[in-house]
C-alpha positions as CSV (number, residue, x, y, z in Angstrom):
1,M,-22.3,80.5,106.7
2,K,-23.9,83.7,105.5
3,H,-23.8,86.6,108.0
4,Y,-25.4,90.0,107.5
5,L,-24.0,93.1,109.0
6,L,-26.4,95.8,110.3
7,L,-26.4,98.4,107.5
8,N,-24.7,101.6,108.4
9,T,-27.1,103.5,106.2
10,I,-30.7,103.2,105.8
11,L,-30.5,104.8,102.3
12,F,-29.8,101.3,100.9
13,L,-33.3,100.2,102.0
14,G,-34.9,102.7,99.8
15,I,-35.7,105.0,102.7
16,N,-34.5,108.5,101.8
17,T,-36.3,111.0,104.1
18,I,-35.3,112.0,107.6
19,G,-38.8,111.1,108.9
20,A,-38.8,107.6,107.3
21,Q,-35.2,106.9,108.6
22,N,-36.2,107.8,112.1
23,F,-39.2,105.5,111.9
24,V,-36.9,102.7,110.8
25,K,-34.7,103.4,113.8
26,Q,-37.7,103.0,116.1
27,I,-38.7,99.8,114.5
28,Q,-35.1,98.4,115.1
29,K,-35.5,99.3,118.9
30,I,-38.8,97.4,119.0
31,K,-37.3,94.4,117.2
32,Y,-34.8,94.2,120.1
33,D,-37.4,94.8,122.7
34,Q,-35.9,98.2,123.8
35,L,-39.4,99.5,124.3
36,D,-38.6,102.2,126.9
37,G,-36.1,103.8,124.3
38,V,-38.6,104.2,121.5
39,E,-39.2,107.8,120.7
40,T,-42.9,108.3,120.5
41,S,-43.3,111.9,119.6
42,N,-40.7,114.5,118.4
43,G,-42.1,115.5,115.0
44,K,-39.8,113.3,113.1
45,I,-42.3,110.7,112.3
46,T,-45.9,110.8,111.0
47,D,-49.0,110.5,113.3
48,V,-49.8,107.1,111.8
49,E,-46.2,105.9,112.3
50,F,-46.2,107.0,115.9
51,Y,-49.7,105.2,116.3
52,Y,-48.3,102.0,114.8
53,L,-45.2,102.0,117.1
54,K,-47.5,102.5,120.1
55,K,-49.6,99.6,119.1
56,Q,-46.7,97.3,118.5
57,I,-45.4,98.2,122.0
58,E,-48.9,97.3,123.4
59,L,-48.9,94.0,121.5
60,I,-45.5,92.9,123.0
61,K,-46.4,94.1,126.5
62,N,-50.0,93.0,126.7
63,N,-50.6,90.6,123.7
64,V,-53.6,92.6,122.4
65,V,-54.4,95.4,120.0
66,D,-57.5,97.3,120.8
67,N,-60.2,98.2,118.1
68,T,-59.3,101.8,117.9
69,V,-57.3,100.9,114.8
70,F,-60.8,100.9,113.0
71,K,-61.7,104.4,114.5
72,Y,-58.5,106.3,113.8
73,P,-58.8,109.1,111.2
74,T,-57.9,107.8,107.7
75,T,-57.7,111.0,105.7
76,N,-54.5,112.5,104.2
77,L,-52.6,109.3,104.5
78,T,-49.4,108.4,102.8
79,F,-49.0,105.1,101.0
80,R,-46.8,103.9,103.8
81,D,-49.6,104.8,106.4
82,T,-52.1,102.7,104.6
83,I,-49.7,99.6,104.7
84,L,-49.2,100.2,108.5
85,Y,-53.0,100.3,109.0
86,D,-53.5,97.0,107.2
87,I,-50.8,95.4,109.5
88,L,-52.6,96.8,112.6
89,K,-55.9,95.5,111.4
90,G,-54.4,92.1,111.0
91,D,-52.9,92.3,114.5
92,F,-56.3,93.2,116.0
93,N,-57.9,90.1,114.3
94,L,-55.1,87.7,115.2
95,F,-54.9,88.8,119.0
96,K,-58.4,89.6,119.9
97,Q,-60.3,87.5,122.4
98,T,-61.9,85.4,119.6
99,P,-59.2,85.4,116.9
100,D,-60.2,85.5,113.2
101,D,-57.2,83.9,111.5
102,S,-58.6,84.3,107.9
103,L,-59.4,88.0,108.3
104,A,-55.9,88.6,109.9
105,F,-54.2,86.8,107.0
106,D,-56.2,88.9,104.5
107,Y,-55.0,92.2,106.1
108,Y,-51.5,91.0,106.3
109,S,-51.5,89.9,102.7
110,K,-52.9,93.2,101.5
111,A,-50.1,95.1,103.3
112,L,-47.5,92.8,101.8
113,T,-48.8,93.3,98.3
114,K,-48.7,97.1,98.7
115,A,-45.2,97.0,100.2
116,L,-43.9,94.8,97.4
117,N,-45.4,97.1,94.8
118,K,-43.3,100.0,96.4
119,S,-40.2,97.7,97.0
120,D,-40.3,99.1,100.7
121,T,-37.8,96.9,102.4
122,I,-38.9,97.6,106.0
123,L,-42.6,97.1,105.3
124,V,-42.0,94.0,103.3
125,T,-40.3,92.5,106.2
126,E,-42.7,93.6,108.7
127,S,-45.7,92.3,106.9
128,S,-44.1,89.0,105.8
129,K,-42.9,88.3,109.3
130,K,-46.5,88.8,110.5
131,I,-47.7,86.2,108.1
132,L,-44.9,83.7,108.8
133,F,-45.6,84.1,112.6
134,Q,-49.4,83.4,112.0
135,L,-48.5,80.2,109.9
136,F,-46.1,79.1,112.8
137,K,-48.7,79.8,115.5
138,S,-51.5,77.9,113.7
139,R,-49.3,75.1,112.2
140,Q,-51.8,75.1,109.3
141,S,-51.5,75.9,105.7
142,L,-47.8,74.7,105.7
143,E,-48.0,74.5,101.9
144,A,-48.0,78.4,102.0
145,Y,-44.9,78.7,104.1
146,P,-42.2,78.3,101.2
147,N,-43.9,81.2,99.1
148,Y,-43.7,83.8,102.0
149,L,-40.2,82.5,103.1
150,A,-39.0,83.2,99.5
151,I,-40.4,86.8,99.6
152,Y,-39.0,87.4,103.1
153,K,-35.5,86.1,102.1
154,D,-35.3,88.5,99.2
155,Y,-35.6,91.5,101.7
156,L,-33.3,90.5,104.5
157,Y,-31.1,93.3,105.7
158,D,-29.5,92.5,109.0
159,N,-28.6,89.6,111.2
160,N,-31.9,89.7,113.2
161,E,-33.9,89.2,109.9
162,L,-31.4,86.5,108.7
163,A,-31.8,84.5,112.0
164,T,-35.6,85.0,111.9
165,Y,-35.7,83.7,108.4
166,R,-33.6,80.6,109.3
167,F,-35.8,80.0,112.4
168,H,-39.0,79.9,110.2
169,K,-37.3,78.0,107.4
170,Y,-36.0,75.1,109.6
171,N,-39.2,75.1,111.7
172,Y,-41.2,74.6,108.5
173,Q,-38.9,71.9,107.3
174,G,-39.1,70.1,110.5
175,S,-42.8,70.4,110.7
176,A,-43.8,69.6,107.1
177,H,-41.3,66.8,106.4
178,R,-40.6,65.5,110.0
179,L,-36.9,65.9,109.4
180,E,-34.3,66.9,112.1
181,Q,-33.0,70.3,111.8
182,I,-30.8,70.6,114.8
183,D,-27.6,71.5,113.1
184,S,-29.3,74.1,110.9
185,L,-31.0,75.7,113.9
186,K,-27.7,75.9,115.7
187,I,-26.4,78.0,112.8
188,A,-29.5,80.2,113.1
189,L,-28.8,80.5,116.9
190,K,-25.2,81.5,116.2
191,I,-26.4,84.4,114.1
192,A,-29.3,85.4,116.6
193,N,-26.6,85.5,119.4
194,Q,-25.0,88.4,117.5
195,T,-28.1,90.4,118.0
196,S,-30.0,91.8,121.1
197,N,-33.3,90.0,120.2
198,N,-33.9,87.9,123.4
199,F,-37.3,86.7,122.3
200,L,-35.6,85.2,119.0
201,K,-32.9,83.6,121.1
202,G,-35.3,82.0,123.4
203,K,-37.5,80.6,120.6
204,I,-34.5,79.1,118.7
205,N,-33.2,77.4,121.8
206,Q,-36.7,76.1,122.5
207,M,-36.9,74.6,119.0
208,I,-33.5,72.9,119.4
209,G,-34.6,71.4,122.7
210,V,-37.9,70.1,121.2
211,Q,-35.8,68.5,118.2
212,Y,-33.3,66.9,120.7
213,D,-36.3,65.4,122.6
214,F,-38.2,64.2,119.6
215,F,-35.6,63.1,117.1
216,R,-32.7,62.0,119.3
217,K,-34.2,61.3,122.7
218,E,-31.3,63.1,124.3
219,R,-32.8,64.5,127.4
220,D,-29.7,66.2,128.8
221,S,-29.3,68.2,125.6
222,S,-33.0,69.0,125.6
223,L,-32.8,70.2,129.2
224,K,-29.7,72.4,128.3
225,Y,-31.5,74.2,125.6
226,Y,-34.9,74.4,127.3
227,N,-33.1,76.1,130.3
228,E,-31.3,78.5,127.9
229,A,-34.6,79.4,126.3
230,K,-36.2,79.8,129.7
231,T,-33.4,82.3,130.7
232,W,-34.0,84.4,127.6
233,L,-37.8,84.5,127.8
234,E,-37.8,85.3,131.5
235,S,-35.5,88.2,130.9
236,K,-38.5,90.5,129.9
237,P,-41.7,90.9,131.9
238,Y,-43.8,91.2,128.7
239,K,-46.8,89.1,127.8
240,K,-45.3,88.1,124.4
241,F,-42.4,86.4,126.3
242,Q,-44.7,84.8,129.0
243,N,-46.9,83.3,126.5
244,E,-43.9,81.2,125.2
245,L,-42.8,80.2,128.7
246,F,-45.9,78.0,129.1
247,G,-44.6,75.5,126.7
248,I,-41.1,75.5,128.0
249,Y,-42.2,75.0,131.6
250,G,-44.5,72.2,130.5
251,N,-41.7,70.5,128.6
252,L,-39.2,70.8,131.4
253,G,-41.8,69.3,133.7
254,L,-42.4,66.3,131.4
255,I,-38.6,65.6,131.1
256,Y,-38.3,65.6,134.9
257,Q,-41.4,63.4,135.2
258,V,-40.0,60.8,132.8
259,D,-36.8,60.8,134.9
260,K,-39.0,60.3,138.1
261,D,-38.0,63.6,139.6
262,Y,-41.6,64.2,140.5
263,N,-41.1,67.2,142.9
264,T,-39.1,69.1,140.2
265,A,-41.7,68.2,137.6
266,K,-44.5,69.5,139.7
267,Y,-42.6,72.8,140.3
268,Y,-42.4,73.4,136.5
269,F,-46.0,72.3,135.9
270,L,-47.3,74.7,138.6
271,K,-45.1,77.5,137.0
272,A,-46.9,76.9,133.7
273,D,-50.3,76.8,135.4
274,S,-49.6,80.1,137.1
275,L,-49.3,81.9,133.7
276,D,-52.4,83.9,132.6
277,I,-53.5,82.8,129.2
278,P,-56.5,83.7,127.0
279,K,-59.6,81.6,126.9
280,Y,-59.1,80.2,123.4
281,R,-55.9,78.6,124.8
282,Y,-57.8,76.7,127.6
283,V,-56.9,73.5,126.0
284,E,-53.3,74.1,127.5
285,K,-55.1,74.6,131.0
286,V,-56.7,71.3,130.4
287,K,-53.5,69.5,129.6
288,I,-51.4,71.1,132.3
289,N,-53.9,70.0,135.0
290,E,-54.0,66.5,133.5
291,V,-50.2,66.3,133.9
292,L,-50.4,67.7,137.5
293,S,-53.0,65.0,138.2
294,D,-50.6,62.3,136.9
295,N,-47.8,63.8,138.9
296,A,-49.8,63.5,142.0
297,K,-50.6,59.8,141.3
298,F,-46.9,59.2,141.0
299,R,-46.3,60.7,144.4
300,N,-49.2,58.6,145.7
301,N,-51.2,61.8,146.7
302,W,-54.6,60.8,145.6
303,E,-56.5,63.7,147.0
304,E,-54.3,66.1,145.1
305,A,-54.7,63.9,142.0
306,L,-58.5,64.2,142.3
307,H,-58.3,68.0,142.8
308,Y,-56.2,68.6,139.5
309,L,-58.5,66.2,137.6
310,A,-61.5,68.2,138.7
311,L,-59.7,71.4,137.5
312,S,-58.9,69.8,134.3
313,N,-62.6,68.9,133.7
314,K,-63.6,72.5,134.8
315,Y,-61.3,74.0,132.1
316,S,-62.5,71.4,129.6
317,D,-66.1,72.6,130.3
318,T,-65.1,76.2,129.9
319,L,-63.3,75.4,126.7
320,N,-66.5,73.6,125.4
321,E,-68.7,76.6,126.2
322,Y,-66.3,78.9,124.5
323,N,-66.4,76.6,121.4
324,K,-70.2,76.5,121.5
325,A,-70.4,80.3,121.6
326,E,-67.9,80.3,118.6
327,K,-70.1,77.8,116.8
328,I,-73.3,79.8,117.4
329,N,-71.5,83.0,116.2
330,E,-70.4,81.1,113.1
331,I,-74.0,79.8,112.4
332,N,-75.4,83.4,112.7
333,V,-72.8,84.7,110.3
334,K,-73.6,81.8,107.9
335,Y,-77.4,82.5,108.3
336,Q,-77.0,86.2,107.6
337,T,-74.9,85.4,104.6
338,A,-77.5,82.8,103.4
339,E,-80.3,85.4,103.6
340,K,-78.3,87.9,101.6
341,E,-77.7,85.3,99.0
342,K,-81.3,84.3,98.9
343,Q,-82.3,87.9,98.2
344,N,-79.7,88.1,95.4
345,L,-81.1,84.9,94.0
346,V,-84.7,86.3,93.7
347,L,-83.3,89.3,92.0
348,E,-81.2,87.2,89.7
349,K,-84.2,84.9,88.7
350,Q,-86.3,88.1,87.7
351,K,-83.3,89.2,85.7
352,T,-83.0,85.8,84.0
353,K,-86.8,85.7,83.2
354,N,-86.5,89.0,81.4
355,Q,-83.5,87.7,79.5
356,N,-85.2,84.5,78.6
357,I,-87.9,86.5,76.6
358,A,-85.3,88.2,74.6
359,I,-83.5,85.0,74.0
360,G,-86.6,83.3,72.8
361,L,-87.1,85.9,70.2
362,G,-83.6,85.5,68.8
363,G,-83.6,81.7,69.0
364,S,-84.0,80.9,65.4
365,L,-81.2,83.3,64.4
366,A,-79.0,81.9,67.1
367,L,-79.4,78.2,66.0
368,G,-77.3,78.6,62.7
369,S,-74.6,80.4,64.7
370,I,-74.5,77.6,67.3
371,I,-74.1,74.9,64.6
372,A,-71.3,76.9,63.0
373,F,-69.6,77.4,66.2
374,L,-69.7,73.7,67.0
375,L,-68.2,72.9,63.7
376,F,-65.4,75.4,64.3
377,K,-64.9,74.1,67.9
378,N,-64.6,70.5,66.6
379,T,-62.0,71.5,64.0
380,K,-59.9,73.2,66.8
381,R,-60.2,70.2,69.1
382,K,-58.8,67.9,66.3
383,Q,-55.9,70.4,65.8
384,K,-55.2,70.5,69.5
385,L,-55.1,66.6,69.7
386,A,-52.6,66.6,66.8
387,E,-50.4,69.1,68.6
388,Q,-50.6,67.0,71.8
389,Q,-49.6,63.9,70.0
390,K,-46.7,65.6,68.5
391,E,-45.6,66.9,71.9
392,I,-45.8,63.4,73.4
393,E,-43.6,62.0,70.7
394,S,-41.2,64.8,71.3
395,Q,-41.1,64.0,75.1
396,K,-40.6,60.3,74.4
397,L,-37.5,61.2,72.2
398,T,-36.1,63.5,75.0
399,T,-36.6,60.8,77.6
400,V,-34.7,58.2,75.5
401,L,-31.9,60.6,74.9
402,K,-31.9,61.5,78.7
403,E,-31.6,57.7,79.5
404,Q,-28.8,57.2,77.1
405,E,-26.9,60.3,78.7
406,L,-27.4,58.9,82.2
407,T,-26.0,55.5,81.1
408,A,-23.0,57.2,79.5
409,I,-22.4,59.2,82.7
410,D,-22.6,56.0,84.8
411,A,-20.2,54.2,82.6
412,M,-17.9,57.4,82.7
413,I,-17.9,57.5,86.5
414,E,-17.2,53.7,86.8
415,G,-14.4,54.0,84.2
416,Q,-12.8,56.9,86.0
417,E,-12.8,55.0,89.3
418,K,-11.3,51.9,87.7
419,E,-8.6,54.1,86.1
420,R,-7.8,55.7,89.4
421,Q,-7.6,52.2,91.0
422,R,-5.4,50.9,88.2
423,I,-3.0,54.0,88.4
424,A,-2.8,53.5,92.3
425,N,-2.1,49.8,91.9
426,D,0.7,50.4,89.3
427,L,2.3,53.1,91.3
428,H,2.3,51.2,94.5
429,D,3.0,47.6,93.3
430,D,5.2,48.0,90.3
431,L,7.0,51.3,90.5
432,G,6.9,51.1,94.3
433,G,8.4,47.6,94.3
434,L,11.1,48.6,91.8
435,M,12.1,51.6,94.1
436,A,12.3,49.3,97.1
437,T,14.6,47.0,95.2
438,V,16.9,49.8,94.3
439,K,17.0,50.9,97.8
440,L,18.3,47.4,98.9
441,H,20.9,47.5,96.2
442,F,22.2,50.7,97.6
443,N,22.3,49.4,101.1
444,A,24.6,46.8,99.8
445,L,27.1,49.6,98.8
446,K,27.2,50.9,102.4
447,D,30.4,49.3,103.4
448,K,32.2,50.4,100.1
449,D,34.0,53.7,99.5
450,S,32.3,57.1,99.4
451,P,29.8,56.8,102.3
452,E,28.9,60.5,101.7
453,L,27.7,59.7,98.2
454,F,25.8,56.7,99.6
455,D,24.0,58.7,102.2
456,K,23.0,61.4,99.6
457,T,21.9,58.8,97.1
458,N,20.0,56.9,99.7
459,S,18.2,60.0,100.9
460,L,17.1,60.9,97.3
461,I,15.8,57.3,96.8
462,E,14.0,57.4,100.1
463,E,12.3,60.7,99.1
464,A,11.3,59.3,95.6
465,Y,9.9,56.1,97.4
466,Q,7.8,58.2,99.8
467,K,6.4,60.4,97.1
468,V,5.3,57.3,95.1
469,R,3.6,56.0,98.2
470,S,1.9,59.4,98.8
471,V,0.7,59.5,95.2
472,A,-0.7,56.0,95.4
473,H,-2.4,56.6,98.7
474,A,-3.9,59.8,97.5
475,K,-5.2,58.3,94.4
476,N,-6.6,55.4,96.4
477,S,-7.9,57.5,99.3
478,G,-11.4,58.5,100.2
479,V,-14.3,56.0,100.2
480,I,-12.3,53.4,98.3
481,A,-10.4,52.8,101.6
482,K,-12.0,50.9,104.5
483,Q,-12.9,54.0,106.6
484,G,-16.0,55.1,104.6
485,L,-17.6,58.3,103.4
486,L,-17.6,60.2,106.7
487,K,-13.8,59.5,107.5
488,A,-13.0,60.4,103.9
489,V,-14.7,63.7,104.1
490,Q,-13.2,64.4,107.5
491,N,-9.7,63.6,106.4
492,M,-10.1,65.8,103.4
493,A,-11.4,68.7,105.6
494,D,-8.5,68.2,108.0
495,K,-5.9,68.3,105.2
496,I,-7.4,71.4,103.7
497,S,-7.7,73.2,107.0
498,A,-4.1,72.5,107.9
499,S,-3.1,75.1,105.3
500,N,-4.8,77.9,107.4
501,K,-6.1,79.4,104.3
502,I,-9.7,78.1,104.8
503,Q,-11.2,76.3,107.8
504,I,-13.6,73.4,107.0
505,E,-15.9,72.0,109.6
506,V,-17.8,68.6,109.1
507,L,-21.0,68.1,111.0
508,D,-22.7,64.6,110.6
509,H,-25.8,62.9,112.0
510,G,-27.1,59.3,111.4
511,L,-24.0,58.1,109.5
512,D,-23.2,55.3,112.0
513,N,-23.6,52.7,109.3
514,R,-21.8,52.5,105.8
515,L,-23.9,53.4,102.7
516,E,-23.5,51.4,99.5
517,N,-19.9,51.8,98.2
518,S,-20.7,53.3,94.8
519,L,-23.0,55.7,96.4
520,E,-20.4,56.7,99.0
521,L,-18.0,57.1,96.2
522,T,-20.2,59.5,94.2
523,I,-21.1,61.6,97.3
524,F,-17.4,61.9,98.1
525,R,-16.6,63.1,94.7
526,V,-19.5,65.6,94.8
527,I,-18.3,67.1,98.1
528,Q,-14.7,67.1,96.9
529,E,-15.9,69.1,93.8
530,L,-17.9,71.5,95.9
531,I,-15.0,72.2,98.3
532,T,-12.7,72.7,95.3
533,N,-15.2,75.3,93.9
534,V,-15.2,77.0,97.3
535,M,-11.3,77.2,97.3
536,K,-11.0,78.3,93.8
537,H,-13.8,80.8,93.5
538,A,-15.3,81.8,96.7
539,D,-12.5,83.7,98.5
540,A,-14.0,82.1,101.7
541,T,-12.4,81.8,105.1
542,E,-14.8,79.3,106.5
543,A,-16.9,76.4,105.1
544,T,-19.1,73.7,106.7
545,V,-20.2,70.4,105.4
546,H,-23.4,68.9,106.8
547,L,-24.0,65.2,106.2
548,T,-27.4,63.9,107.5
549,N,-28.8,60.4,107.0
550,H,-32.7,60.5,107.2
551,E,-33.1,56.7,106.5
552,D,-34.9,57.2,103.3
553,S,-32.7,59.9,102.1
554,I,-29.3,61.6,102.7
555,N,-28.9,65.4,102.8
556,I,-25.6,67.1,102.1
557,M,-25.3,70.8,102.7
558,V,-22.1,72.8,102.0
559,E,-22.0,76.4,103.2
560,D,-19.3,79.1,102.9
561,N,-18.9,82.7,103.9
562,G,-17.3,83.7,100.6
563,K,-18.2,86.4,98.1
564,G,-21.3,84.7,96.7
565,F,-22.8,85.1,93.2
566,N,-26.2,85.4,91.4
567,P,-27.6,81.9,91.1
568,S,-29.9,83.1,88.2
569,Q,-26.7,83.2,86.1
570,I,-26.5,79.4,86.2
571,T,-28.8,77.9,83.5
572,K,-29.2,74.6,81.8
573,T,-27.1,75.9,79.0
574,N,-24.6,77.9,81.0
575,K,-22.9,75.9,83.8
576,G,-19.4,75.7,84.9
577,M,-17.7,72.4,84.4
578,G,-17.8,71.8,88.1
579,I,-21.5,72.5,88.6
580,S,-22.3,70.6,85.4
581,S,-20.5,67.5,86.6
582,I,-22.2,67.7,90.1
583,D,-25.6,68.3,88.6
584,K,-25.3,65.2,86.3
585,R,-24.0,63.0,89.1
586,I,-27.0,64.0,91.4
587,E,-29.5,63.8,88.5
588,H,-28.2,60.2,87.8
589,L,-29.1,59.4,91.5
590,D,-32.6,61.0,91.2
591,G,-31.5,63.7,93.6
592,K,-32.1,67.4,93.9
593,L,-29.6,70.1,93.8
594,T,-30.4,73.6,95.2
595,I,-28.0,76.6,95.2
596,E,-28.6,79.6,97.5
597,S,-26.3,82.5,97.1
598,E,-26.2,86.3,97.1
599,K,-23.2,88.6,96.4
600,N,-21.0,89.1,99.4
601,K,-23.3,87.0,101.5
602,G,-21.9,83.5,100.9
603,T,-23.3,80.5,99.2
604,T,-25.2,77.4,100.4
605,V,-25.5,74.2,98.2
606,I,-28.2,71.7,99.4
607,I,-28.3,68.2,97.9
608,D,-30.9,65.6,98.7
609,I,-30.5,62.0,97.5
610,P,-33.2,59.2,98.0
611,L,-31.8,56.0,99.5
């Protein structure tokens, strides 16, 4: 569990002027929605920085950035000023009455590129968050999400950024792969709760509620998190907050409607309908009036049902007119573009005609050159084919060697487990039985002389006997026993936590049924090795083991709050024995191993194994 502390000094961020430091402080206040506390003019920030802060406040309060961003003077700007302008131009295009997503993305990307070139931590996070929000808002181009998440992750500097990163990461994983992310989102929520960002707390609670509803069908849990989200998002009177309440009110209404509490459902539907939303979101007005119409039918109020159905149709017509206007505007833009291209084509044809005259004059001389070129190209092609054939043979050899290595690993693992079983049996059956017999013989001496010597000897034998039993059971513990993988991991965690040196928590989902025994055995050994590494190297006080069965795959995630390390130091040729053993086991199962770590910020190991 990695946690970031708010940095006590902004110098670490590469910000080393008083004015820039003051600007960062104002950004922090906006991040926590402390809008009235933002200093707007005191000579400590540039005019453009002041303008940027002002527009960000307007965006939160009114959900719009006016077009003055294109009219503001652009002379004598610092490099940071140009980045802020690009972000504002992106905001204008994303939040105007008729949004232009592609243009907004272009401006945000331009700002991010400039900020990365200067390694400006604050402006990299500002611009990358804008892009991630846009991708989240549109739910399109999900394939672009991981790239921007990776950039954002490299510049995290406080708990707010860490929680925001985790929100986007697990939202992406849930949306792109249709996988449950409840436990991961709860970790993000725990971090967000350490901040004053009410908006972020509301959004994470909302996402957890959606996941409970969609994946687990647990309506009580959904209601709990929806109501928590509602509390946070109702805490501020800003448009940014109200826009998110539409979905929460609608989802609350749907849950109560399924539970046949129609009056409470209507209450929440009407609260959603009362919110003022822009025309391009009229599809939501269509839907909310549709469910209000259904709600009236369930209450046998047919007049009211017809009223809301008529409203739904009205909003649908309005939306259609809006879409038509959009299409006409799009056609006009395409027509103007086509006319321009047509003019360029005429000029290009004239240019080509002039070139053809010159080419004709030099045709005879060029023919010989062309033949020579073709001969040269044919020779190069043959050389390339030979090189490709050689590469294919090399890959075949590598594949054979790899298969042999995996077979050897399989045999090694099987042999190790058989040896463990043999030792356990020998200890328990042979030596254990012998010790029990010795104990019986000593009991026969009880009535003879020296009872004190008897008691002492009997105590020593009992102690030896119990040690033999504990060794046997320890060697034969885990998934070999009848309890299975989950019970084995929980027992291991409880025993280690009892030492009070490190607390280990086990969170599971979907492990109601046993897996194939050899698979459980391998997974248990992997987790055992990971926890051993944490205890030996991490200097951690807390660790969490997540086990999630996704039906077609199993996900293992082990997180700690230890000292971390640089994952780039782990290479194919430079791995510790523990990591190497784990990697080979996972590779043998066609799985994937990912290590996320930073110095002093803990380590997360993620393993995905197909079933």
